mmJSON file of the N, C-alpha and C atoms, coordinates in Angstrom:
{"data_MODEL":{"atom_site":{
"group_PDB":["ATOM","ATOM","ATOM","ATOM","ATOM","ATOM","ATOM","ATOM","ATOM","ATOM","ATOM","ATOM","ATOM","ATOM","ATOM","ATOM","ATOM","ATOM","ATOM","ATOM","ATOM","ATOM","ATOM","ATOM","ATOM","ATOM","ATOM","ATOM","ATOM","ATOM","ATOM","ATOM","ATOM","ATOM","ATOM","ATOM","ATOM","ATOM","ATOM","ATOM","ATOM","ATOM","ATOM","ATOM","ATOM","ATOM","ATOM","ATOM","ATOM","ATOM","ATOM","ATOM","ATOM","ATOM","ATOM","ATOM","ATOM","ATOM","ATOM","ATOM","ATOM","ATOM","ATOM","ATOM","ATOM","ATOM","ATOM","ATOM","ATOM","ATOM","ATOM","ATOM","ATOM","ATOM","ATOM","ATOM","ATOM","ATOM","ATOM","ATOM","ATOM","ATOM","ATOM","ATOM","ATOM","ATOM","ATOM","ATOM","ATOM","ATOM","ATOM","ATOM","ATOM","ATOM","ATOM","ATOM","ATOM","ATOM","ATOM","ATOM","ATOM","ATOM","ATOM","ATOM","ATOM","ATOM","ATOM","ATOM","ATOM","ATOM","ATOM","ATOM","ATOM","ATOM","ATOM","ATOM","ATOM","ATOM","ATOM","ATOM","ATOM","ATOM","ATOM","ATOM","ATOM","ATOM","ATOM","ATOM","ATOM","ATOM","ATOM","ATOM","ATOM","ATOM","ATOM","ATOM","ATOM","ATOM","ATOM","ATOM","ATOM","ATOM","ATOM","ATOM","ATOM","ATOM","ATOM","ATOM","ATOM","ATOM","ATOM","ATOM","ATOM","ATOM","ATOM","ATOM","ATOM","ATOM","ATOM","ATOM","ATOM","ATOM","ATOM","ATOM","ATOM","ATOM","ATOM","ATOM","ATOM","ATOM","ATOM","ATOM","ATOM","ATOM","ATOM","ATOM","ATOM","ATOM","ATOM","ATOM","ATOM","ATOM","ATOM","ATOM","ATOM","ATOM","ATOM","ATOM","ATOM","ATOM","ATOM","ATOM","ATOM","ATOM","ATOM","ATOM","ATOM","ATOM","ATOM","ATOM","ATOM","ATOM","ATOM","ATOM","ATOM","ATOM","ATOM","ATOM","ATOM","ATOM","ATOM","ATOM","ATOM","ATOM","ATOM","ATOM","ATOM","ATOM","ATOM"],
"id":[1,2,3,4,5,6,7,8,9,10,11,12,13,14,15,16,17,18,19,20,21,22,23,24,25,26,27,28,29,30,31,32,33,34,35,36,37,38,39,40,41,42,43,44,45,46,47,48,49,50,51,52,53,54,55,56,57,58,59,60,61,62,63,64,65,66,67,68,69,70,71,72,73,74,75,76,77,78,79,80,81,82,83,84,85,86,87,88,89,90,91,92,93,94,95,96,97,98,99,100,101,102,103,104,105,106,107,108,109,110,111,112,113,114,115,116,117,118,119,120,121,122,123,124,125,126,127,128,129,130,131,132,133,134,135,136,137,138,139,140,141,142,143,144,145,146,147,148,149,150,151,152,153,154,155,156,157,158,159,160,161,162,163,164,165,166,167,168,169,170,171,172,173,174,175,176,177,178,179,180,181,182,183,184,185,186,187,188,189,190,191,192,193,194,195,196,197,198,199,200,201,202,203,204,205,206,207,208,209,210,211,212,213,214,215,216,217,218,219],
"type_symbol":["N","C","C","N","C","C","N","C","C","N","C","C","N","C","C","N","C","C","N","C","C","N","C","C","N","C","C","N","C","C","N","C","C","N","C","C","N","C","C","N","C","C","N","C","C","N","C","C","N","C","C","N","C","C","N","C","C","N","C","C","N","C","C","N","C","C","N","C","C","N","C","C","N","C","C","N","C","C","N","C","C","N","C","C","N","C","C","N","C","C","N","C","C","N","C","C","N","C","C","N","C","C","N","C","C","N","C","C","N","C","C","N","C","C","N","C","C","N","C","C","N","C","C","N","C","C","N","C","C","N","C","C","N","C","C","N","C","C","N","C","C","N","C","C","N","C","C","N","C","C","N","C","C","N","C","C","N","C","C","N","C","C","N","C","C","N","C","C","N","C","C","N","C","C","N","C","C","N","C","C","N","C","C","N","C","C","N","C","C","N","C","C","N","C","C","N","C","C","N","C","C","N","C","C","N","C","C","N","C","C","N","C","C","N","C","C","N","C","C"],
"label_atom_id":["N","CA","C","N","CA","C","N","CA","C","N","CA","C","N","CA","C","N","CA","C","N","CA","C","N","CA","C","N","CA","C","N","CA","C","N","CA","C","N","CA","C","N","CA","C","N","CA","C","N","CA","C","N","CA","C","N","CA","C","N","CA","C","N","CA","C","N","CA","C","N","CA","C","N","CA","C","N","CA","C","N","CA","C","N","CA","C","N","CA","C","N","CA","C","N","CA","C","N","CA","C","N","CA","C","N","CA","C","N","CA","C","N","CA","C","N","CA","C","N","CA","C","N","CA","C","N","CA","C","N","CA","C","N","CA","C","N","CA","C","N","CA","C","N","CA","C","N","CA","C","N","CA","C","N","CA","C","N","CA","C","N","CA","C","N","CA","C","N","CA","C","N","CA","C","N","CA","C","N","CA","C","N","CA","C","N","CA","C","N","CA","C","N","CA","C","N","CA","C","N","CA","C","N","CA","C","N","CA","C","N","CA","C","N","CA","C","N","CA","C","N","CA","C","N","CA","C","N","CA","C","N","CA","C","N","CA","C","N","CA","C","N","CA","C","N","CA","C","N","CA","C","N","CA","C"],
"label_alt_id":[null,null,null,null,null,null,null,null,null,null,null,null,null,null,null,null,null,null,null,null,null,null,null,null,null,null,null,null,null,null,null,null,null,null,null,null,null,null,null,null,null,null,null,null,null,null,null,null,null,null,null,null,null,null,null,null,null,null,null,null,null,null,null,null,null,null,null,null,null,null,null,null,null,null,null,null,null,null,null,null,null,null,null,null,null,null,null,null,null,null,null,null,null,null,null,null,null,null,null,null,null,null,null,null,null,null,null,null,null,null,null,null,null,null,null,null,null,null,null,null,null,null,null,null,null,null,null,null,null,null,null,null,null,null,null,null,null,null,null,null,null,null,null,null,null,null,null,null,null,null,null,null,null,null,null,null,null,null,null,null,null,null,null,null,null,null,null,null,null,null,null,null,null,null,null,null,null,null,null,null,null,null,null,null,null,null,null,null,null,null,null,null,null,null,null,null,null,null,null,null,null,null,null,null,null,null,null,null,null,null,null,null,null,null,null,null,null,null,null],
"label_comp_id":["MET","MET","MET","LYS","LYS","LYS","ASP","ASP","ASP","SER","SER","SER","ILE","ILE","ILE","HIS","HIS","HIS","PRO","PRO","PRO","LYS","LYS","LYS","TYR","TYR","TYR","ALA","ALA","ALA","PRO","PRO","PRO","CYS","CYS","CYS","GLU","GLU","GLU","VAL","VAL","VAL","SER","SER","SER","CYS","CYS","CYS","ALA","ALA","ALA","CYS","CYS","CYS","GLY","GLY","GLY","ASN","ASN","ASN","VAL","VAL","VAL","PHE","PHE","PHE","GLN","GLN","GLN","THR","THR","THR","ARG","ARG","ARG","SER","SER","SER","VAL","VAL","VAL","LYS","LYS","LYS","PRO","PRO","PRO","GLN","GLN","GLN","LEU","LEU","LEU","LYS","LYS","LYS","VAL","VAL","VAL","ASP","ASP","ASP","ILE","ILE","ILE","CYS","CYS","CYS","SER","SER","SER","ASN","ASN","ASN","CYS","CYS","CYS","HIS","HIS","HIS","PRO","PRO","PRO","PHE","PHE","PHE","PHE","PHE","PHE","THR","THR","THR","GLY","GLY","GLY","LYS","LYS","LYS","HIS","HIS","HIS","LYS","LYS","LYS","VAL","VAL","VAL","VAL","VAL","VAL","ASP","ASP","ASP","THR","THR","THR","ALA","ALA","ALA","GLY","GLY","GLY","ARG","ARG","ARG","ILE","ILE","ILE","GLU","GLU","GLU","ARG","ARG","ARG","PHE","PHE","PHE","ASN","ASN","ASN","ARG","ARG","ARG","LYS","LYS","LYS","TYR","TYR","TYR","GLY","GLY","GLY","LYS","LYS","LYS","THR","THR","THR","ALA","ALA","ALA","ALA","ALA","ALA","ALA","ALA","ALA","ALA","ALA","ALA","PRO","PRO","PRO","ALA","ALA","ALA","LYS","LYS","LYS"],
"label_asym_id":["A","A","A","A","A","A","A","A","A","A","A","A","A","A","A","A","A","A","A","A","A","A","A","A","A","A","A","A","A","A","A","A","A","A","A","A","A","A","A","A","A","A","A","A","A","A","A","A","A","A","A","A","A","A","A","A","A","A","A","A","A","A","A","A","A","A","A","A","A","A","A","A","A","A","A","A","A","A","A","A","A","A","A","A","A","A","A","A","A","A","A","A","A","A","A","A","A","A","A","A","A","A","A","A","A","A","A","A","A","A","A","A","A","A","A","A","A","A","A","A","A","A","A","A","A","A","A","A","A","A","A","A","A","A","A","A","A","A","A","A","A","A","A","A","A","A","A","A","A","A","A","A","A","A","A","A","A","A","A","A","A","A","A","A","A","A","A","A","A","A","A","A","A","A","A","A","A","A","A","A","A","A","A","A","A","A","A","A","A","A","A","A","A","A","A","A","A","A","A","A","A","A","A","A","A","A","A","A","A","A","A","A","A","A","A","A","A","A","A"],
"label_entity_id":["1","1","1","1","1","1","1","1","1","1","1","1","1","1","1","1","1","1","1","1","1","1","1","1","1","1","1","1","1","1","1","1","1","1","1","1","1","1","1","1","1","1","1","1","1","1","1","1","1","1","1","1","1","1","1","1","1","1","1","1","1","1","1","1","1","1","1","1","1","1","1","1","1","1","1","1","1","1","1","1","1","1","1","1","1","1","1","1","1","1","1","1","1","1","1","1","1","1","1","1","1","1","1","1","1","1","1","1","1","1","1","1","1","1","1","1","1","1","1","1","1","1","1","1","1","1","1","1","1","1","1","1","1","1","1","1","1","1","1","1","1","1","1","1","1","1","1","1","1","1","1","1","1","1","1","1","1","1","1","1","1","1","1","1","1","1","1","1","1","1","1","1","1","1","1","1","1","1","1","1","1","1","1","1","1","1","1","1","1","1","1","1","1","1","1","1","1","1","1","1","1","1","1","1","1","1","1","1","1","1","1","1","1","1","1","1","1","1","1"],
"label_seq_id":[1,1,1,2,2,2,3,3,3,4,4,4,5,5,5,6,6,6,7,7,7,8,8,8,9,9,9,10,10,10,11,11,11,12,12,12,13,13,13,14,14,14,15,15,15,16,16,16,17,17,17,18,18,18,19,19,19,20,20,20,21,21,21,22,22,22,23,23,23,24,24,24,25,25,25,26,26,26,27,27,27,28,28,28,29,29,29,30,30,30,31,31,31,32,32,32,33,33,33,34,34,34,35,35,35,36,36,36,37,37,37,38,38,38,39,39,39,40,40,40,41,41,41,42,42,42,43,43,43,44,44,44,45,45,45,46,46,46,47,47,47,48,48,48,49,49,49,50,50,50,51,51,51,52,52,52,53,53,53,54,54,54,55,55,55,56,56,56,57,57,57,58,58,58,59,59,59,60,60,60,61,61,61,62,62,62,63,63,63,64,64,64,65,65,65,66,66,66,67,67,67,68,68,68,69,69,69,70,70,70,71,71,71,72,72,72,73,73,73],
"pdbx_PDB_ins_code":[null,null,null,null,null,null,null,null,null,null,null,null,null,null,null,null,null,null,null,null,null,null,null,null,null,null,null,null,null,null,null,null,null,null,null,null,null,null,null,null,null,null,null,null,null,null,null,null,null,null,null,null,null,null,null,null,null,null,null,null,null,null,null,null,null,null,null,null,null,null,null,null,null,null,null,null,null,null,null,null,null,null,null,null,null,null,null,null,null,null,null,null,null,null,null,null,null,null,null,null,null,null,null,null,null,null,null,null,null,null,null,null,null,null,null,null,null,null,null,null,null,null,null,null,null,null,null,null,null,null,null,null,null,null,null,null,null,null,null,null,null,null,null,null,null,null,null,null,null,null,null,null,null,null,null,null,null,null,null,null,null,null,null,null,null,null,null,null,null,null,null,null,null,null,null,null,null,null,null,null,null,null,null,null,null,null,null,null,null,null,null,null,null,null,null,null,null,null,null,null,null,null,null,null,null,null,null,null,null,null,null,null,null,null,null,null,null,null,null],
"Cartn_x":[13.677,14.33,15.449,16.783,18.121,18.386,19.025,18.941,20.184,21.318,22.546,22.039,21.161,20.902,20.019,19.411,18.254,18.536,18.266,18.332,17.355,17.574,16.825,15.696,14.745,13.027,13.016,12.872,13.134,11.823,11.58,10.532,11.454,10.739,11.453,10.654,11.064,10.663,10.688,9.601,9.219,9.34,9.92,9.589,9.6,8.302,7.981,8.558,8.584,9.124,8.012,6.723,5.91,6.094,6.724,7.006,6.204,5.504,4.684,5.662,5.659,6.687,5.71,6.113,5.094,5.871,5.801,6.328,5.905,6.835,6.189,7.614,7.446,8.964,9.698,10.526,11.588,13.167,13.631,15.261,16.185,15.511,16.232,15.681,16.67,16.229,15.345,15.842,15.206,14.804,13.703,13.041,12.861,13.186,13.095,12.188,10.882,10.061,9.616,9.263,9.111,7.591,6.732,5.003,4.832,3.772,2.687,1.242,0.713,-0.813,-1.708,-0.624,-0.948,-0.871,0.077,0.146,0.203,-0.394,-0.287,-2.151,-2.285,-3.482,-4.616,-4.074,-5.392,-6.078,-5.216,-5.618,-6.343,-5.942,-6.314,-7.551,-7.887,-9.229,-9.082,-7.892,-7.591,-7.28,-7.376,-7.098,-7.75,-7.145,-7.8,-7.632,-8.739,-8.446,-8.448,-7.243,-7.336,-6.9,-7.786,-8.067,-7.418,-6.168,-5.504,-6.006,-6.187,-6.216,-7.177,-8.3,-9.677,-9.16,-8.509,-8.218,-9.334,-10.53,-11.441,-12.654,-12.697,-13.58,-13.436,-11.53,-11.07,-11.373,-10.845,-11.17,-12.788,-13.843,-14.93,-15.458,-14.906,-15.099,-14.438,-13.313,-12.798,-13.08,-13.563,-13.882,-15.284,-16.24,-17.713,-18.499,-18.237,-19.262,-18.969,-17.76,-17.533,-18.136,-18.026,-18.704,-20.175,-20.928,-22.361,-22.688,-21.855,-22.203,-22.29,-21.253,-20.801,-21.92,-21.936,-23.458,-23.297,-24.532,-24.269,-24.394,-23.312,-23.186,-23.832],
"Cartn_y":[9.696,9.519,10.172,9.283,9.85,10.625,11.847,12.546,12.195,11.554,11.128,9.919,9.102,7.606,7.888,8.823,8.794,9.945,9.364,10.162,11.542,12.64,13.773,13.827,13.859,14.055,15.075,15.379,17.126,16.849,17.937,18.133,17.741,16.901,16.152,16.64,16.787,16.847,15.877,15.546,14.314,14.671,14.168,14.656,13.125,13.387,11.983,12.476,11.104,11.366,12.113,12.229,12.671,14.151,14.677,15.985,16.703,16.116,16.25,16.513,17.359,17.633,17.46,17.263,17.599,17.263,17.648,18.034,16.939,16.064,15.386,15.342,14.151,14.25,13.081,13.115,11.731,12.191,11.22,11.403,11.874,11.858,12.189,13.58,14.601,15.819,15.763,14.75,14.947,13.463,13.111,11.711,11.641,10.733,10.82,9.563,9.573,8.312,8.213,6.721,6.867,7.193,6.388,6.809,7.382,8.32,8.764,8.842,9.497,9.263,10.231,10.997,11.682,11.073,10.184,9.553,8.003,7.34,5.834,5.95,4.605,4.165,4.224,3.307,2.981,4.492,5.234,6.374,7.561,7.714,8.188,7.822,6.661,6.212,5.477,5.442,4.596,3.274,2.472,1.318,0.505,-0.588,-1.777,-2.782,-3.647,-5.103,-5.993,-6.381,-7.25,-8.724,-9.667,-11.101,-11.597,-11.958,-12.723,-14.098,-14.617,-16.082,-16.495,-15.811,-16.352,-16.948,-16.157,-16.682,-16.881,-16.029,-15.795,-16.898,-17.058,-18.382,-19.625,-19.8,-20.81,-21.172,-20.215,-20.649,-20.978,-20.289,-20.511,-22.066,-22.439,-23.465,-24.712,-24.614,-25.794,-25.459,-24.531,-24.267,-24.245,-23.528,-22.916,-24.093,-25.145,-26.56,-27.104,-27.392,-27.934,-27.314,-25.991,-25.313,-25.458,-24.894,-25.354,-26.753,-27.7,-29.485,-29.559,-29.146,-29.634,-29.84,-31.113,-31.252,-30.456,-30.149,-29.341,-30.047,-29.489,-30.826,-29.97],
"Cartn_z":[29.02,28.045,27.992,27.805,27.575,26.324,26.554,25.304,24.226,25.399,24.113,23.561,23.747,22.753,21.78,21.628,20.632,19.646,18.468,17.405,17.293,16.92,16.744,15.707,16.219,15.317,15.214,13.707,13.42,12.06,11.712,10.48,8.978,8.402,7.346,5.583,4.634,3.312,2.746,2.211,1.546,0.039,-0.793,-2.345,-3.281,-4.02,-4.788,-6.217,-6.721,-8.123,-8.974,-8.739,-9.451,-9.251,-8.396,-8.221,-6.767,-6.178,-4.929,-3.832,-3.303,-1.992,-0.628,0.522,1.835,2.754,4.205,5.44,6.297,6.879,7.728,8.866,9.826,10.919,10.639,10.89,10.941,11.2,11.27,11.822,10.878,9.581,8.412,7.856,7.308,7.165,5.437,4.665,3.413,3.237,2.323,2.069,0.499,-0.212,-1.62,-1.807,-2.3,-2.561,-4.097,-4.45,-6.128,-6.016,-5.06,-5.276,-3.955,-4.219,-2.998,-2.993,-2.03,-2.467,-3.413,-4.03,-5.272,-6.367,-6.447,-7.687,-7.66,-6.653,-6.25,-6.652,-7.632,-8.41,-7.42,-6.368,-5.11,-4.404,-4.365,-3.935,-4.809,-5.94,-7.275,-7.954,-7.553,-7.963,-9.276,-10.118,-11.27,-11.087,-9.857,-9.668,-10.475,-11.284,-11.794,-10.872,-11.338,-10.632,-11.79,-12.102,-13.209,-12.83,-13.531,-13.341,-14.162,-14.213,-15.301,-15.187,-16.699,-16.952,-16.118,-15.732,-15.157,-13.787,-12.871,-11.614,-10.901,-10.769,-9.786,-10.181,-11.62,-12.022,-11.695,-12.114,-11.76,-9.903,-9.271,-7.873,-7.382,-8.218,-7.783,-8.455,-9.636,-10.002,-9.085,-8.737,-7.78,-6.689,-5.632,-4.444,-4.262,-5.042,-5.01,-4.77,-5.839,-5.475,-4.307,-3.929,-2.639,-1.541,-1.364,-0.211,-0.416,-1.156,-1.371,-1.061,-1.151,-1.128,0.066,0.794,2.181,3.091,3.566,4.498,5.765,6.148,7.606,8.618,9.663,10.997,11.846],
"occupancy":[1.0,1.0,1.0,1.0,1.0,1.0,1.0,1.0,1.0,1.0,1.0,1.0,1.0,1.0,1.0,1.0,1.0,1.0,1.0,1.0,1.0,1.0,1.0,1.0,1.0,1.0,1.0,1.0,1.0,1.0,1.0,1.0,1.0,1.0,1.0,1.0,1.0,1.0,1.0,1.0,1.0,1.0,1.0,1.0,1.0,1.0,1.0,1.0,1.0,1.0,1.0,1.0,1.0,1.0,1.0,1.0,1.0,1.0,1.0,1.0,1.0,1.0,1.0,1.0,1.0,1.0,1.0,1.0,1.0,1.0,1.0,1.0,1.0,1.0,1.0,1.0,1.0,1.0,1.0,1.0,1.0,1.0,1.0,1.0,1.0,1.0,1.0,1.0,1.0,1.0,1.0,1.0,1.0,1.0,1.0,1.0,1.0,1.0,1.0,1.0,1.0,1.0,1.0,1.0,1.0,1.0,1.0,1.0,1.0,1.0,1.0,1.0,1.0,1.0,1.0,1.0,1.0,1.0,1.0,1.0,1.0,1.0,1.0,1.0,1.0,1.0,1.0,1.0,1.0,1.0,1.0,1.0,1.0,1.0,1.0,1.0,1.0,1.0,1.0,1.0,1.0,1.0,1.0,1.0,1.0,1.0,1.0,1.0,1.0,1.0,1.0,1.0,1.0,1.0,1.0,1.0,1.0,1.0,1.0,1.0,1.0,1.0,1.0,1.0,1.0,1.0,1.0,1.0,1.0,1.0,1.0,1.0,1.0,1.0,1.0,1.0,1.0,1.0,1.0,1.0,1.0,1.0,1.0,1.0,1.0,1.0,1.0,1.0,1.0,1.0,1.0,1.0,1.0,1.0,1.0,1.0,1.0,1.0,1.0,1.0,1.0,1.0,1.0,1.0,1.0,1.0,1.0,1.0,1.0,1.0,1.0,1.0,1.0,1.0,1.0,1.0,1.0,1.0,1.0],
"B_iso_or_equiv":[0.0,0.0,0.0,0.0,0.0,0.0,0.0,0.0,0.0,0.0,0.0,0.0,0.0,0.0,0.0,0.0,0.0,0.0,0.0,0.0,0.0,0.0,0.0,0.0,0.0,0.0,0.0,0.0,0.0,0.0,0.0,0.0,0.0,0.0,0.0,0.0,0.0,0.0,0.0,0.0,0.0,0.0,0.0,0.0,0.0,0.0,0.0,0.0,0.0,0.0,0.0,0.0,0.0,0.0,0.0,0.0,0.0,0.0,0.0,0.0,0.0,0.0,0.0,0.0,0.0,0.0,0.0,0.0,0.0,0.0,0.0,0.0,0.0,0.0,0.0,0.0,0.0,0.0,0.0,0.0,0.0,0.0,0.0,0.0,0.0,0.0,0.0,0.0,0.0,0.0,0.0,0.0,0.0,0.0,0.0,0.0,0.0,0.0,0.0,0.0,0.0,0.0,0.0,0.0,0.0,0.0,0.0,0.0,0.0,0.0,0.0,0.0,0.0,0.0,0.0,0.0,0.0,0.0,0.0,0.0,0.0,0.0,0.0,0.0,0.0,0.0,0.0,0.0,0.0,0.0,0.0,0.0,0.0,0.0,0.0,0.0,0.0,0.0,0.0,0.0,0.0,0.0,0.0,0.0,0.0,0.0,0.0,0.0,0.0,0.0,0.0,0.0,0.0,0.0,0.0,0.0,0.0,0.0,0.0,0.0,0.0,0.0,0.0,0.0,0.0,0.0,0.0,0.0,0.0,0.0,0.0,0.0,0.0,0.0,0.0,0.0,0.0,0.0,0.0,0.0,0.0,0.0,0.0,0.0,0.0,0.0,0.0,0.0,0.0,0.0,0.0,0.0,0.0,0.0,0.0,0.0,0.0,0.0,0.0,0.0,0.0,0.0,0.0,0.0,0.0,0.0,0.0,0.0,0.0,0.0,0.0,0.0,0.0,0.0,0.0,0.0,0.0,0.0,0.0],
"pdbx_formal_charge":[null,null,null,null,null,null,null,null,null,null,null,null,null,null,null,null,null,null,null,null,null,null,null,null,null,null,null,null,null,null,null,null,null,null,null,null,null,null,null,null,null,null,null,null,null,null,null,null,null,null,null,null,null,null,null,null,null,null,null,null,null,null,null,null,null,null,null,null,null,null,null,null,null,null,null,null,null,null,null,null,null,null,null,null,null,null,null,null,null,null,null,null,null,null,null,null,null,null,null,null,null,null,null,null,null,null,null,null,null,null,null,null,null,null,null,null,null,null,null,null,null,null,null,null,null,null,null,null,null,null,null,null,null,null,null,null,null,null,null,null,null,null,null,null,null,null,null,null,null,null,null,null,null,null,null,null,null,null,null,null,null,null,null,null,null,null,null,null,null,null,null,null,null,null,null,null,null,null,null,null,null,null,null,null,null,null,null,null,null,null,null,null,null,null,null,null,null,null,null,null,null,null,null,null,null,null,null,null,null,null,null,null,null,null,null,null,null,null,null],
"auth_seq_id":[1,1,1,2,2,2,3,3,3,4,4,4,5,5,5,6,6,6,7,7,7,8,8,8,9,9,9,10,10,10,11,11,11,12,12,12,13,13,13,14,14,14,15,15,15,16,16,16,17,17,17,18,18,18,19,19,19,20,20,20,21,21,21,22,22,22,23,23,23,24,24,24,25,25,25,26,26,26,27,27,27,28,28,28,29,29,29,30,30,30,31,31,31,32,32,32,33,33,33,34,34,34,35,35,35,36,36,36,37,37,37,38,38,38,39,39,39,40,40,40,41,41,41,42,42,42,43,43,43,44,44,44,45,45,45,46,46,46,47,47,47,48,48,48,49,49,49,50,50,50,51,51,51,52,52,52,53,53,53,54,54,54,55,55,55,56,56,56,57,57,57,58,58,58,59,59,59,60,60,60,61,61,61,62,62,62,63,63,63,64,64,64,65,65,65,66,66,66,67,67,67,68,68,68,69,69,69,70,70,70,71,71,71,72,72,72,73,73,73],
"auth_comp_id":["MET","MET","MET","LYS","LYS","LYS","ASP","ASP","ASP","SER","SER","SER","ILE","ILE","ILE","HIS","HIS","HIS","PRO","PRO","PRO","LYS","LYS","LYS","TYR","TYR","TYR","ALA","ALA","ALA","PRO","PRO","PRO","CYS","CYS","CYS","GLU","GLU","GLU","VAL","VAL","VAL","SER","SER","SER","CYS","CYS","CYS","ALA","ALA","ALA","CYS","CYS","CYS","GLY","GLY","GLY","ASN","ASN","ASN","VAL","VAL","VAL","PHE","PHE","PHE","GLN","GLN","GLN","THR","THR","THR","ARG","ARG","ARG","SER","SER","SER","VAL","VAL","VAL","LYS","LYS","LYS","PRO","PRO","PRO","GLN","GLN","GLN","LEU","LEU","LEU","LYS","LYS","LYS","VAL","VAL","VAL","ASP","ASP","ASP","ILE","ILE","ILE","CYS","CYS","CYS","SER","SER","SER","ASN","ASN","ASN","CYS","CYS","CYS","HIS","HIS","HIS","PRO","PRO","PRO","PHE","PHE","PHE","PHE","PHE","PHE","THR","THR","THR","GLY","GLY","GLY","LYS","LYS","LYS","HIS","HIS","HIS","LYS","LYS","LYS","VAL","VAL","VAL","VAL","VAL","VAL","ASP","ASP","ASP","THR","THR","THR","ALA","ALA","ALA","GLY","GLY","GLY","ARG","ARG","ARG","ILE","ILE","ILE","GLU","GLU","GLU","ARG","ARG","ARG","PHE","PHE","PHE","ASN","ASN","ASN","ARG","ARG","ARG","LYS","LYS","LYS","TYR","TYR","TYR","GLY","GLY","GLY","LYS","LYS","LYS","THR","THR","THR","ALA","ALA","ALA","ALA","ALA","ALA","ALA","ALA","ALA","ALA","ALA","ALA","PRO","PRO","PRO","ALA","ALA","ALA","LYS","LYS","LYS"],
"auth_asym_id":["A","A","A","A","A","A","A","A","A","A","A","A","A","A","A","A","A","A","A","A","A","A","A","A","A","A","A","A","A","A","A","A","A","A","A","A","A","A","A","A","A","A","A","A","A","A","A","A","A","A","A","A","A","A","A","A","A","A","A","A","A","A","A","A","A","A","A","A","A","A","A","A","A","A","A","A","A","A","A","A","A","A","A","A","A","A","A","A","A","A","A","A","A","A","A","A","A","A","A","A","A","A","A","A","A","A","A","A","A","A","A","A","A","A","A","A","A","A","A","A","A","A","A","A","A","A","A","A","A","A","A","A","A","A","A","A","A","A","A","A","A","A","A","A","A","A","A","A","A","A","A","A","A","A","A","A","A","A","A","A","A","A","A","A","A","A","A","A","A","A","A","A","A","A","A","A","A","A","A","A","A","A","A","A","A","A","A","A","A","A","A","A","A","A","A","A","A","A","A","A","A","A","A","A","A","A","A","A","A","A","A","A","A","A","A","A","A","A","A"],
"auth_atom_id":["N","CA","C","N","CA","C","N","CA","C","N","CA","C","N","CA","C","N","CA","C","N","CA","C","N","CA","C","N","CA","C","N","CA","C","N","CA","C","N","CA","C","N","CA","C","N","CA","C","N","CA","C","N","CA","C","N","CA","C","N","CA","C","N","CA","C","N","CA","C","N","CA","C","N","CA","C","N","CA","C","N","CA","C","N","CA","C","N","CA","C","N","CA","C","N","CA","C","N","CA","C","N","CA","C","N","CA","C","N","CA","C","N","CA","C","N","CA","C","N","CA","C","N","CA","C","N","CA","C","N","CA","C","N","CA","C","N","CA","C","N","CA","C","N","CA","C","N","CA","C","N","CA","C","N","CA","C","N","CA","C","N","CA","C","N","CA","C","N","CA","C","N","CA","C","N","CA","C","N","CA","C","N","CA","C","N","CA","C","N","CA","C","N","CA","C","N","CA","C","N","CA","C","N","CA","C","N","CA","C","N","CA","C","N","CA","C","N","CA","C","N","CA","C","N","CA","C","N","CA","C","N","CA","C","N","CA","C","N","CA","C","N","CA","C","N","CA","C","N","CA","C","N","CA","C"],
"pdbx_PDB_model_num":[1,1,1,1,1,1,1,1,1,1,1,1,1,1,1,1,1,1,1,1,1,1,1,1,1,1,1,1,1,1,1,1,1,1,1,1,1,1,1,1,1,1,1,1,1,1,1,1,1,1,1,1,1,1,1,1,1,1,1,1,1,1,1,1,1,1,1,1,1,1,1,1,1,1,1,1,1,1,1,1,1,1,1,1,1,1,1,1,1,1,1,1,1,1,1,1,1,1,1,1,1,1,1,1,1,1,1,1,1,1,1,1,1,1,1,1,1,1,1,1,1,1,1,1,1,1,1,1,1,1,1,1,1,1,1,1,1,1,1,1,1,1,1,1,1,1,1,1,1,1,1,1,1,1,1,1,1,1,1,1,1,1,1,1,1,1,1,1,1,1,1,1,1,1,1,1,1,1,1,1,1,1,1,1,1,1,1,1,1,1,1,1,1,1,1,1,1,1,1,1,1,1,1,1,1,1,1,1,1,1,1,1,1,1,1,1,1,1,1]
}}}
């Protein structure tokens, strides 16, 4: 690997909008992020699946019957 063409890969401090700060490695010395694993709903267990306007039921009505009635080959 040539020394003069690659950026320096060094320790980096990542700070989230929620106040969480952790260390990683990057070519930049400091990163600021809006959301991290401490405040993201998927990782905190507060994730909610919202069925807007019955999309799942509408899909099942439209495609559920045809899949069951399709003749086997």
